[in-house]
N, C-alpha and C positions, 0 to 999 in steps of 0.2 A: 514531365508531369509537374503540376503545382502542388507541393505537399501541403501548403497552407489551406487549400480548399477543404481538406479533410477535417479541419478543426473549426466546427461551427461555434460561433461565439455566443455565450450565454449572457443574459441580461445582468446588469449590475445589481438590480433590486427587483424582487418579485413579490407581488401581493397575491395571497391565496385566500380564497373563500371556501366555506364548508362545501364539500364536493359530493357527499353521498358515497356509496360503495364504489371504489375504483376497480375496474375489471378490464381484462384483455391479455394479450400476449406481447412480449417484448424480447428482443435479443440485446443483451448488455454487451459492453466492450470486452475485449480480451483481458485476461488476468494481468493486472499491473505487476504483481510479484513474479509471475512466470515470464512475462515479457522482459522485464529488467534483467533477470538472470539469463534468459536465452540470448539476449543481445551481447552481454559481457562474455558468456561462454563461447558464443560464435566468434566474437572478435579475438579472443585469446586462443581459441582452438586451432588445430592444424587442418587447413583445407577450407573448402567452400560449404556453406550451409544456407538453408532457407528457413525463414520464420514465417509461418502463416497464422492468421487470426490474431495478430498482435494488437495490443492496446492502441487505440487512436486517441491520443490526449496529450496534454502538455508534458507530462512526465516522460512519455516515450519519445516525444520530439526532442526534449533536452538530452535524453540518452543517446539518440542518433547523432545529434550535433556534437556531443562530447566525444563519442567514438571517432567521428570523422576528424575532429580536431587532433586526436591522437594518431591520425594517419591510417585509420581503418577504412577500407572500402565498404560502404554500406549503401546498397542500391535499392530504391523503391521499385517494386514490380507491379504496382497497381495504383490507381488514382485515389483509392480509399485510404491508403496508408496501413493496410493490414498485412501485406505480403512484402518480404524483404529478402535480398540476397546479401550475405555477409562473407567477405573473404578474410579468413582468419590469419593472424600473425604468427601462430605457433608459439605465442608468448614472447616473441622478439619484436616489440613495438618499434616502428621505424623512427629515425631521428628527424623530426620535423621542426626542430628549433623550439624556443620557448613558446608555450601556448597557454591560453586562459580558457577555461571551461565555465560556462554559465549553467549552473544546475537548476535554475529556476526555484521552485518550491520543493524540489524532489530530494529528500534525504537519501533515498536509494541511489540516485545518480551521484550525489556528493560522496557517499561512503564507498560505494562499489568502485567508482573510478579513481578515488584516492588510492585504494589498494592496487588497482590495475596500473596506475601511472608509475608505481615504483618499478615496473618492468620496462619503462621508457628510458632512453639515453639522454633525455633532455629535461629541462625544468617544466613543470606543469603547475599552474595556479588554478584552484577550484573555488569558485565563489557562487553567489546566488542571490535570490531576493531577500529583503531584510528579515523576514520571519525565519528563513532557512539559516541565516547567520546567528540565530539564537538557539539552534539545535546542537546538542553536544557531539563532538567528534574526538575529543581528547583521548579517550581510552583506546580507540583504534590507532591513533598516532603513536601513543606510548608503546604499543605492542610492535608496530612496524619498526620503530626505532630499535627496540630490543632485537629484532630480527635482522638488523643491518641497514635499514633504509634511513635516509636523511629527510625529515619532514618538519614543518613548522606551521604554527597557526596562531590565532588570537587567543591564547590560553586554551580553554576547552572548546573553542568555537571556531568555525570558518571565518574568513577565507583560509584555505590550506595551500601551502606551497610544498610540492614534492620535488626534491632535488635529484639529479642523476645519481645512479648507484644502485645496482641490483641487490636486494636483500639476500643474504646467504641462507636465511631460515634458521631452524633450530627449535628450541623449546621456549614456550611463553605461556603466560596465563592471561586471559582476557576477561574483563568484567563486562558482561553483556546484559546486565540488569536493566540498563536504560534503553538498550536496543539490541535485538538479535542481529541486526545488520552489521554490527562490528565483527561478529564471528563469521557471518556469511562472507563478508568482504575479504577477510583473511583467507578463507578456504578457496575462493575463486582464483586467487593469485598464487596460492601456496604450491600447486603442482609444478610451478616453474622455479621454485627456490632450490638451489643446488643441494642444500642440506636437508630438504624436506621440512616438515613441520610436526612438532608435538605440541598440541594445543590443549591446555586445561581450561575448561569453562567454569568461571566463577559467577554464578547467577546467569540465568538465560531467560530474558523476557520474550514473550511470544515465541516459544520454542518450535511451534509448527512451521514457521517460516524458515527456520534453520534446517528443519528436517527436509523441507522442499529443496534447499540448496544441496544437501547431501544426496538426495535422490537424483537430482539432475546431474551432479558430478559423477555418480556411479553409473548412470546411463551412458556416460561418455568414457567409461573405462578407467576412471580414477579409483585406485585401491585405497579407499578411506577406511581405516580401522577405527572402530569406536568401542570403548569400554566405559560405559556410564558417561561421565563428563570429561573424558579424556579421548582425544582424537589424534590419529597418527596418519600423516601422508608421507610415504617413503621418500628417502633422498634420491637425488639423481636428476631432478628437474625434467621429468619425462613429459609433462604436459598432458594434454588430452585431445581427442579427436573432435572435429566439428561434425555435428549431426543435425539433421533437419528437426525442427520443433513445431508442432501444431499446438498453438496456445488455446486452452479452453476458455470458456466464458468466465468472467471475473466474479467469483463468489461474493466478494466484498461489494461490488456494484449491485449484484443481484439482491443482496441483503437489504439494500435501500428500497428496492422495488417491492420486495416481500413485506417490508415494514409498512408501505402504503396500503397493502391489502389488509394487514393485521390491524392497522389503525382505523380503517374505514369500514371494516366488515365486508370487503370485496374479495374477488377471486382473480389472482394474477398468475400467469404462467411465464416463466423465464426459460428461453430456449438455450440449447448448446451448453448444458452443464454436465454432460456425461463424463467428460474428462477432468472435472474439477475436484475430484476426490482428494487430491493431495493439498488442496488449499484449506488452510485452517478455518476460514470463515464459513465453510459449509456447516460447521457445528451450530450455527445460529438456528438451523432448522429445529433442533431439539428445544432451544429456548422458546422459539415461536410456538411450538406445541405446548410448552408449559404455560404460555399466555392463553392457550385455548384455541390456537389455530389448527386447521387440518392441513397436513402436508402430504402431497401425492407425488410419487416419482413416476413419471410417465414413460412408456416404452421407447419413445423417440429420444430419450436423454434430457428432456425438459423436466422442470419441477414446477408444481402448482401449489400455491399457498392460498387458503381461504381463511379470512379473518372471522372471529366469533362475533356474536351480537354484543358481548361484553367481555372485555379483557380481564384476566385474573392477575393479581400481583404475583411476582415470582421471586425466588432466590436463585441467582445464577452465578456460576463461577466462570468468568471470562478470561482467566489467566492464559488460556490457549488462543483466545480470539479477542484481544483487547480493543481492536478497531471497532468492535460492535458496541462499545459503550454508548455512543450517541443514539443509535437506534433503540437499544434496550432502555436507555433512560427516558426517551420520548414515549415509548410504549408503557413504561412504568408510570409516567406522569398521567397517562390516560386511564390506567387501571386503578380502580378504587381500592385503597389500602396501601400498605407499606411494602415496597420491593427492596431487596438487598442485592447489590451487584458487587461481586468480589473479584479480586485479582487484577485490578485495573490501574494500579499505581504507575505503571510504565507510561500511561497515556498523558502524564504530566509533561512528558518530553516529546510529544508528537508535534503536529503542525502548530498547535497551541497547547497550553495546559488545558486539556479537555475537561478535566474534572472541575477546575475553577470556572471555566467558561460555561459549562452546563449549570453550575450553581447560579451564576449571574443571569444567564438568559432565561432559564426556566422560572426563576423568581419573577420575571416580568409577566408571566401568565398565571401567577399565583401558586406555583408549585414549589414546595420546599425540598431542596436537595442538600444533604450534608455528607461529610466524608471523613474517613480516617486516611492513613497513608495509602492503603491499597483498596479500600472498600468504599462504595457509594450507597447512600440510602435515599430513596425517593418516596415521598409521601404523596401518593397519587390520588386521582379522582377530583382534583380541585382546579384543573386547567380551565382558564377563561379566555374568551376571545379578546382581540383588540390590542396587539402588541407588535413592536418592531424588534426582531431578533437579529443579532449580528453574528455572522459566521466566523469571525476572527481569522479570516483567510484560510479556513479549514473546510475542505470539500465535504468531509463526512458530517460536520455540523450542519452545513447548508442543506444537504440531502435529507438528514434526519428531521430538520425543522419543516420540510415540505410535508411530511406525514402529520406533524402536529397541526399545521395549518389546514390540511384537508379534513381533519377530524374536528377541529375546534372552531374555526372561522376567523376571518379578519386578522390574518397574520401576515406581516411583511418580513421577508428574509432579505436583509441587507448584506452586500458583498456576496450575492447569490452566484456571481460568476466564478467563485472558488471551485465550482464543479468542473471547470475546464481542466483541472489538474488530472482527473482520471475518468470523467464521464461527461464530455461536452454536451451530449444530446439529452442529458437528464431531464431538463425542464420540458423539452418538447415531448419526451416520452411520458412524463407525468400528465401533460395535456392530452396526449393520445389515449391514455387510460381513463380519461374522464375528469381529470383535475381541472378546477376552475382557477385559472391564473391570469394575471395581467402584469406586464413589465412596467416598472416604475421608471 
C-alpha cells in the first residue's frame, strides 16, 4: 500500500468569497487526541492490537514513523490509512541503535514519544519543524530526570535527546499549566517504571485531554488511583494489555465544520460522533447554542448544527476546551457586541501564540481583539471584507478563518496548507458544503 496516497495536499493559499448558507453532511477525520494515545498505548502494551478509524493526517503519519523508528511493528491494513495493526513491546522497546524521530508540527508526538523513549535501551533524538522547536518541553524533561531518566534539550525547547537508562519512577510534581500533554506523557510510560509513580499535578491546562488519557489507561487494566491532583500508579512495572481501539470522529475537526454553519446561517451534519463524548471539544456545542445556533443530536450518532440569522455575543469559559479559541473568536467577530472568552492563556503555547495571532489577524478585517493573561475580548460586528489572513502554520487558525471568509467575503487565507496537520480534506469539504473557494 502507498501510505502517502491518503494524505491529500491542501493548497498553500485559498481565496474565499461570501458563500451564503453552507449546508450538507460530512464525515470528519478520526480524533487526533484519541489516535495519538491509541498508537502509543498499542506500541507499549503487551500483545497485538488494531486501531480503526484513525486520524489520516500529518500528525498521525509522524506518530507512525516515530514508533517504527523505535522498533515497533506498525502495519497499515487499508489504503485509506484508517486501520492499523500494532504489535506491542510490553514496555520493553527493542535496541535498534541511535535513532532520530521527526515529529513534524506535532507536539503530541514530541512529548508522548519523549516519555516512551525512556523505555528504550538506545539513544533517541526527537526533533521537528521550526515552529515545533519553539514549543516548551522543559517541564516534562525535568520530571523525567527526577524519576531517573537521562534527557537533554535546548533549554526549555526541543530538540530532545533521550539517553539509555530506564527510569525507576517514584514521586514527582509536574507543572502542566502550559500543556496537559506533560502529565499525559508521564502516565503513558509510568506503568513500566519499577517503582511506579506518585504524581502531583501543579496546574493542569486543558484537563479534559488528561482525563482522556486516564480513561484509556483504565480501559487497559491500569490501576490509576486519583485523589484530586494526586495520582498513583502502583510499583512493579506491570504495564498494560493491548486492546483494539475504534477511534471516534474528531470533535475538534467537527467544531470547525459546525463553525461554518454558525457563521453563514447554514445547516451542517457531521457523522460518526456517537463515540466522541470523552473528547473535550464536544463542549463547543453549548457555546454554539449560546451564539444562537440550534444543535440536534441525531439517532444515528451524527450531530447537526444550524446557524442563526444573527449571531449573539457570548461570554464563554474555554478552560476545558482552549483549542476552540480560534472558532469562538471568529464567531465573536461576526456577532454584534462584545464577547468575552475566558480561560485560554494556555493557547499562547500552542502551534503559535494564538491570542497574539488572533489580535493581529482579526485587526486586518477591522475587528478589535484585546486580552489579559487568560482572557480574550472581541468587539464584534465590524468585520469587513478584503484582507489576507496568515495562519501562522496553525491548522486551527486556517480552518477558523475559512468561516470568516465565507461570511464576510474576499478573504485570502495564506499558509492554508496548515490544515494538513489534522484535516487534509478540509478545503475540499468546505467546497462540497457550498463554500466558494479558489486556490491561489
